[in-house]
N, C-alpha and C positions, 0 to 999 in steps of 0.2 A: 836238607839241613834243618836241624832242630836247635832251638836257642834256649839258653837258661839264664837265670837271674831276672826273668820277667820280660814278657813281650811288651811292645809299645802300648797296646791298648789296655794293659794291666797296670801300668805305672800310674800313680795317683795324679790327680788334677795338678796342673801347672808344670808337669814333667812329661817328657817324651824322649824315647830313644829312636833315632832314625838311622837308616843305613845309607852308606855312601859306597860308591864303587871305585875300586882302585886296581891298578896293575902292579904286581910285585916286580922285583928285580929280574925274575925269569920270564916275565911277560904273561904270567898267569893272572886272570881276573879274580879278584877276591872281594868279599863283602866286609866292610868295617862298620862300626857303629859310633855315633856321637850322641851326646846327651844335650837336649835343648829344653827350654822352659817357656811355657805360654799359659795365659789365663784361660784359653779355650782350645778345643781340638782344631778349629779352623786356623788358629794362629801358629800351629806347630810347623806349618810349611810342608807337610806331607800327610798322606792318608794312613793312619795307624792300622787300618784293617786291609791294606793293600797286599797283593801277591799271594795270599793264602786264605782259604775258606773251606772248612769241612774236609780237609785232606787234599783238596784240589789246589794246585799251585801254578803261579805264573813266574817265569824266569825273569829276575830283575835286570838281566843283561840284554836278552834278545826278545823278551815279552812272549815267548812261546808258552802256551797253556798246556798243562799236563793234568790228567784226571787222577783220582785217588788210586785207581787200579795200577797205573804206571808207578806212582809213588811207592805203593806197596811192593811191587816187583823189584824196584831199585833197592828198597830197604832190605828185603829178604836176600838180595844179592850182596849185602854188606856194603852198599854204596850210599848209605845215609849216615851222617855224622852229626855231632853237636858242636856248637860254637857259642862262646860267651857273648852276652849282649850288654850287660851293665853290672856294676858292682854297687850294692846297696850298703852304705856304711854309716856309722854314727861318729860324732865327736864327743870326747869325754866332757861330761858336765853340761852338754847342750841338748836341747830337744830337737826332734826331727831327724830326717835322713839326708845323707849326701849321696848323689848318684855320680858314679865315675865311669868313663868309657874304658873298655878293656885294654885298649892300646896305651892308655895313660899309666897303667899299673901292670906291666908285663910280668913282674915278679909274683903276681897273684895267680898266675896260670902255669904251673909246672907242666912240662911236656909229659906225654903218656909214657914214654920209655922210662923216665925217671920213676914215675909212680909204679909202673909194672915191675921194675927191678926191686922196689921196696916191698911189693906184695910177695914176690918170689922169695926174698930173704925172710920175711915174716913167716911164710908157710913152711920154710925149711926149719926155722927155729921152733915153731909151735906144733908142727904136724897137722895144721889145719889146711883147708883148701878153700878157694872161692866157691860160692854156691853154684856148682856146675850141674846140679840136678835138673833134669828136663822139666819144662812147664807142660803139663797136659793140656793140649789144645781144647778149649772149652768155649764154644761160641755163645753160650748162654750168659757168661759172666765176665768175659774178657775179649779184647780184640788186639792186644799187643802182639800176639803171635803172627798177625798179618803183616807186621812191620819188622820182622827179623828177630824178635825177642824169643829165643828158643830155650834158654836156661835162666834160672832165677838171677844169676849175676848180671844178666843183660839189663835188668831193671834198675841197676845202680851204676853210677859213673865210677871210673877208676878210683877217684878220691873217696867216694862213698864206700866202695868195697874195702878200700884200705882202712878207713877209719872204723868200720863195723868189724872187720876181722881183727883189728888191734884191740878193740873193746872185748871181743870174744876171747882172744888170747890172754888178756889181762884178767878176765873173770876166772879162767882156768888156773892162771898163776896164783890168783888170790886164794883159790881153794886149796892149792898145794901148800901155800904159806900158812894158812890156818891149820891144816892138818899137821904140818911139821911143828907148829907152835903149841899143839896140844888142845886146840879148840875142839869141843865135843862135836860129834858127827851131825847131830840134829841142827845145831847152830850153824855149822859150816854149810850144810845143805840149804838151810833157810836163807842165809846171806847170799850164796851163789845164785839161788833161784830168784831172789829179789833183783839181783844185778842183771840176770838174764831177761827178766821182764822189762827192765829198763832198756836193755839192748834192743828188744823187739819194738818197744815204743820209739826208740831212736830210728830204727829201720823204717817205721811207718812215716816218720817225719823227714826222712832223708833218702828219697828215691827219685827216679826220673818221672814219677807220677805227681809230684808235689808242685803246687803253683803258689805264687804270691796272692794273698787275699785280694779279690777283685776290687774291693771298695777302698783300697789303699791304706787300710788300717794295719796295725802291727800284727804280723804273724804270717805263717805259711800254712796253707791247707794241707792236711795229711793225705797220705796215699789212699786210705779207705774212707773217703767222704761218704761213700755208700758201699754196698756189698758187691763190688765189681772192681775189675782192673781195666780201666779204659785207657786208650791212647791219649797222651797229652802232647801238644805241639810246641809248647814252651814250658819250662819248669824252673823252679828255684832250688838251688843247691845251698843248703844252710851251712853255717859254720857250727860244727858240733860243740864248740867251746864258747859260743855266744851265750852268756848267762840269761838272756831274755827270752829268746824264741827258739824252738826246734832244736834245743841243745841237750846234751847229757844232763846238765843241771836242771833245766826246766822239766824234762821228762821225769827226772828223779822225784820232783815234787808231786807230779801226777800219780806215779806209782805208789808213793807213800800215802797219799790220800785214798787210793784204792784199797790199800792194805788196812788202813784205819776203818774204812767202811765195811770191810769183811771180817773185822775182829769182833767176836762176841763170845760169850761164856760157853756156849754149847756148839762148838764147831762141827761142820759136816765131815763125814767120811767119804772121800771121793774115790771111786773105783772106776777104772777103765775097762770096758767090755762091750759086748754086743747086746743090744736090746732084744735081739731074737733068741738069745741064749743066756738067761740070767742065772747067776751062780747061787741063788738062794733057794731055800726050801719053800714048800707051799704055805700059803696063808701067813706070811711073815709080816707084811706091812699094813699099817693103818690107812695109808693114803699113798697114791702114786700121782705125781704131777709131771706132765710132759708137754713140751712145745715141739711137736713133730715137724719134719720138713714137708713142704707142700709141693709135691711133684718135682718140677725142675726149677722152682722159684729161686733158690739159692744153691750154688754149688759149694758147699761148705768145705769139703776136703781140698778142692783146688785152691780156694782162697786161703785156707789155713797153711798151705805149703809156703806161702810168702813168709810166715813167721817160723814155721817148722824148721826151715833150713838154717836159720840163725840160732834157734834154740839147740839144735843138734850140735852146732859148733861151740856153743857156750857151756851147756850143761848136759850134753849127750853122754859124757863120761859118768855123770852122776846118776842119770836115769837111762841106763842102756836098754832096759826093757821097753821103753817108750820111743827110742830113737834109733832102733836097729835097722829100720828100712830106709829106703831112699827118700820116700815122702810119706805123707799121712796115709792110713789105710783107706782103700777105695772100693774094694771088691764087695763089701757088705754094707756100703753106704746106701741108706734108703732114700734115694732120689731117682727121678726118671731121667737118667743121663743117657740120651740117645747116642751120644758120641762114644759110649762104652758098649753099644750093641750094634755096631756096624751102621750107625745112622738110622736105625729103625726105631721110630717113636712107639710103634705098637709093642715091640719087645721090651723097650725100656719101661713103658707104662705097666705092662703085665708084671715085670720084675718088681717094680715099686709096689704094686698092689699086693703081691704075694708076700713081700717082706714086711709090709705094714701089718698085714693080718697076723703074721707070725709074731711080731713084736707085741701087738695087743693081746694075743693069746697068752704070751709069757707074763704080761702084766696081770692078766686075770688069774693066772696060776699062783702068783706070789702075793696076791692081795687077800686080806682077811675077808671073811664072808660079809661083814658089815662095813668094809672099807670103802673109800671113795677114790674114784679114778677121774682125774681132771686133765682135760686136753685143751691147750691154748690154741686159738685160731686167730690170726691177725692179718687176714687178707680179705679184700672185698669179694673176690671170686668164690663161687660155690663149686667150681670145677672139681676140686679135690674132696668135696663133701661126700659124694657118693661112695668113694673109696673109704674115706674116714669113717663114715657112719656104718657102711657095710662091714668093715673090719671090726668095729666095736660090737656090732650086733652078733656077728659070727663068733666073736670071742666070748660072748655071753654077757655083754653089758647093756644096761638100759640108761639112756640119757634122761636125767631127772631135772636138770636145770641148765640154763644158758644165760650168762650175764656179761654185759660189756664193762670192762674196767679200763680206766684211763691210764694206759701204760706206754703209749707211743708219743714220741716227740713230733710236734706239728711242723717243725722246721727242718726235719731230716730230709735229705735230698731224695731218698726213695719215695717220699710221700708226695712230691711235687709233680702233679699231672699224671699220677698213676692211680691204680686201684688199691691203694694202701689205706687201711682203716685208721681212724683217729683213736680207736680203742682196740683192745684185744678182747676177743670173745672167749670166755671160759666155759667150756662144756663140762658139766659135772655128771658123772655116771656112777652107777652101782651095779653090783652083780645081779643079773636077772634070776628070779626065782623060778626054776623049771624051764620047760620048753613049750610054752603055750602057743597055740595058733590063734590069731586074731581075725575076725571077720571085718573086711574093709568097710563095708557100708554101715554095719550096725555098731561096731566097736571103735574103729580107728578114725573114720572121717568125722563123726560128731565130736569126738574128743579133740581132734586136731583143730577144728574151727573154734572151739571153746578156749583152748590154750592160746591160740594165736590172737584171738580178739582181746583176751586179757593182757597178753604181753605187749601188744602194740599200744594199747591204751596206757599201760603202766609206764613203758619206756618213753612214750611221747610226752606224758605229763612230767617226766623227769628231765626233759630237755634233750633226750637222745634223738638223733635224726639221721637221715641219709642211709648210707650203707651199713653203718653201725646198728641202726634200728632193724634194717632188713635182715642182716645176718644173725643178729641176736634172736630175733623172732623166729627165723627159720630153725635155729638151734633149739629153741624151746619147743617148737612144734614137733621135733623129732621124737619127743617122749612118747607121743601117741603111736609111733611106728616101732620104736626099739624096745618097748616093753613086751613085745611078742617075738618069739624066736622065728616065727613065720607069719606073714600076713597074706590072706587069700581074698580074691574076688568071690562073688557068689557062685561062679562056675568052678571053683576050686583052683584056679590059676594063681600062682604066687605073684605077689606084687614085688617087682625088683626095686632095689634101692634107688636106682636112677629115676624111675618113674615116680616113686613116692616123693623124692626130693623136689621134682618139678611140681608136684601137687602141693607140697608144703609151701613152696615159693609162690605159687599162684594164689593160695589163700592169704598169705602175708601181703602180697601186692594189692589184692582186692580190698583187704581191710585198711591198708594205707590210703587207698583212693577214697574210701568212705570217710576216713578221718580228715583227709585233705579237703574234701567237699564241705565238711562241717566247719573247718577252720576258715574257709574262704566265704562260703555262703550262709553259714549258720544252719541250725537244725531244721529251720522252716523252709529252706530253699526248695524250689520246684524241681531243679535239675541236680544231678549228681555226676561226678567224674566217672563213677563206675558204669554209667550208662553211655559213655562216649564210644565212638567207633574204635576198633582195636588199634589202629595206627596212632591215634591221638593218645589213647591210654598208654601205649608203649612209650611215646615220646615223653609224656609227663613223668612216668615212673622212672625212665632212664635218667632224666634230669634230676629227679629227686634222689635217686640212689647213687649215681656216679658223677653228676655234674657234667663237666666238660672232658672228663677222663676218657681215654680210649680203652677198649677191652680186648683181651685175647679172644680168638675165634671161639674156643670152647666155652668160655664164660658167656660170651654174647649169645651163643646159640641156646644155652640153658636159660638165659634171661628171656630170650624170644619165646621159647617154649612155654615159659611161665606166664607170658602175656598173650599167647595164642596168635603170634604173627610169624611170618617167614622172613628171613633176612635175604636169602638168595633165591634164584629161580625167576620164573616169568613174572610172578606177582610179588616178588620179594621187595623189601624196603630198600635194598641196596641197588636195585636196578631201575632202568628207565630214566626219562628226563626229569622226573619228580623225586629222584632218590633222596630218601631221608637219612640213609646211612651211607657213609663212605667206607669202603673196604680197601685197606692197604696191606698187601701181603696177608699176614695172619692177624691183623688188627682191625677192629671196627670202631667207628666213632660217629656221633650224631652230627649232622650238618644243621647249622642254625639258619635263621631267617635271611641273613645277609648273603648266604651261599645259595639259598633256594629261591628267594623272593623275586628275582629278576625274571623268572620264567612266566611268560604271559598267560599260560594255561594253568598255572598252579592255583589251586583252590576253586576252579570252575568245574561244573558238572561234566562228566564224561559224555562221549557222543551218544551213549545209550540213555543218558539222562540221570545216571547215578551220581549222587552228591559226593563231593570230594571230602576227604578226611578234614575234620575241623581244624587240626593243627596246620594243614596246608592253607586253609583260609586265613588263619592267624598270621602265618609267615608272609603271605602275600600282602595282607593288610599292613603289617609292620614295615615291609619294604616300601610300599607305596606311600605310607605316612612319611617316611624319611626321604624318599627319592622323587616321587611324583604325587604329591598330595591332591592335585587337581583331578586325578583319575580314580581316587578312592571311592567316590560315590558311585561311579559307573560300575566298578568292580563289585561293590557290595550289592548293587541292584542285580547283577548277573549271578553272583554266587549264592545269594539268598541264605546266608548263614542264620542259624538260630542264635540271635544276638545274646540271649541270656547265657546259653552254653558257651558261646565264644568268650564272653566276659569272664565266666567262671574259669575257663582254661587260662586266660591271660592273667587273672589274679593268682591262680595256683602256681603258674610258672614264674611269676614275678614277686610272689609273696614271701613272707619271712620264713616259711617252712623250707623253701628251697635256697634261702640265703643264710640260714642259721647253721648251728652245729659246727661241723668241721669246715664248712665253707664261710663261716662268719667273718674271718679275717682276710678273705680274698677279695680283691677289687672286683666290682661288678663287671660282667661281660657286656659286650655291645647289646646282646639280646635282652639282658636284664634291664639295661638302661632304656632301651626302646619300649619294653613292656611297662616300665614305670611311667614313661611319657604317655603311652596309650591309655592306661587305666586312669591316670590323673585327668585326662582330657576326653574321657569316654563319650560324654554327652555331645560335645561339638564334633568330635572326629567320627563317631560311629552312629549314635542314635539319630542325629540330625541328618547325616549323610545317607543313612540307609532307609529313611522313611519312604514308604510307598506314597503315591499320590493320595490315596484314601486316608492314610495316617496324617499326612500334612493338612488335609482338609479338616479332619477331626480336631487337630491341634488348633487350627485357626478358629473353629467354632467355639472350642473351649475357652480360648482367650477372649473372644468377644463376649461370651456369657459372663466371664469374670468382670469385664469392664462394665 
């Protein structure tokens, strides 16, 4: 059973909806809801999070526990339904909301048969149909298909389908009335298009994917809070005639504002077509700007179908050339959609790469000789860069610049805990002059180091940090490679794009380590982060670049290659009792001191006497400091860390460089807090505890001499 109008733990403070169990006149057990009020969750008299979690459910009658797989099977067998939970209402002239139990207002819940009959009558009069187009199963961006949602109409309740179909029918009727009244075609089409945009906005605010704002504020979260269609276990069905929220009137204002923003004296000419076959002659454009898809990051066509099916019903008669097919075009969509290639990721990747190369070649053809080609990149991962750069180079482009621009919303859902940039990276390219071959050692490598050094210093001084700095610097370094049609080693072997990308990233990360060392220890420091063991360097750089975010396997492997470590295998960072990396399916994430520090062997020399990575010593130190401070001196005596280097790493990991930039408004992690405590009390916690007997004696002698 799914519930709408807001689940108990989503209702604001002092309010709660709890279920009661009854038996109807036929002896059937049913669940009903009543509304209660309390100043605290404990005073509600029930657990607002009981019976359901992450798709797993507990029967409120017999307490039987069923897992999410069982729930999915039942849903796909059409044995999952929805049930009203509460009505949120207002009183005229008064502030606040009123919560009513469903059984108190039975007139608010017309039966399905009545609504279904009205939909049938509407479809007969208008010639429209409910959105019965199939949803293409896409595991990358949606999971509703696992719960029996097979066609787009399934994402809307009967009432929502009825209201949206009614709006669509009235938009068509308005077009006919304007035509019969002599309104000119351009004006008629413009008005109908505006109304259709409002209908799509209404669909976004009125589906089974919408929920009450969790903070209890006014409003309903729209279906596309991010670029995905996730399953929701409770939802809010808005009143489309409520003038305040999620209504036709409120959406109307938003669309009007959008039109005002798009109104300017030199409007664009929008043409629909394929980027792989442009309809223009050679050397036509002064500039081409594109924000290409990144492998399978977003399934644009699948998600667009949500809106396409309603546009087809509202203005499909006005734009028949755009709405002739059942859904949006998918055959030539440039994404790595493995579900369109029999589940083969290799085939989908090859298809993506081939189509991307064709699109860039077409851009090269229609660009003027002195024109600029700008490619926007807004993701932390470099997995798609080899393809992107390879396609640009093969098409005849040279990357001339790469700059981060602040285009992304910090609060957007896709940015939270993911590898999303705080900025977009703009790669600027020009047509390459000729087909020169570059010598890697004499031409490319020296220029690469010079470019990267300058760019890291410049961006750092501008306040750019983290992944934004890394990706922008990698982009700038590509100039050294892409200005040649071919780059060769001394033996004549060609340097592949993938290998050069790793080399560029390595130079960028080495430069960042050097700059971090200066920030922490000053120019006169005896030790540098660049001289650390590889595992410790990897840890510092991951934290600097990605913070606590997890990475897809492909990106994590590229990053590991750039820092000269192995993730998997016998000596990999993801294996053994001291694992620094946790691997979950196709994702990797760093483990912090709280997860690693309890291991008694962590940070101690191996049986062969080899010193442990410095970051292992630091993690064990932090854990002992928090859990067993009395054992810290013994550990330091056995581990024998280089205390100056240990302090440098602690300061780097806990310093402003790793807390600033895109992470500046995020609450400090437990590790950052522990690092702050350690560095603030370094003398008492480390220096005094780690002193050798000889050092203690020297200190006593020095103190006596001072006296």
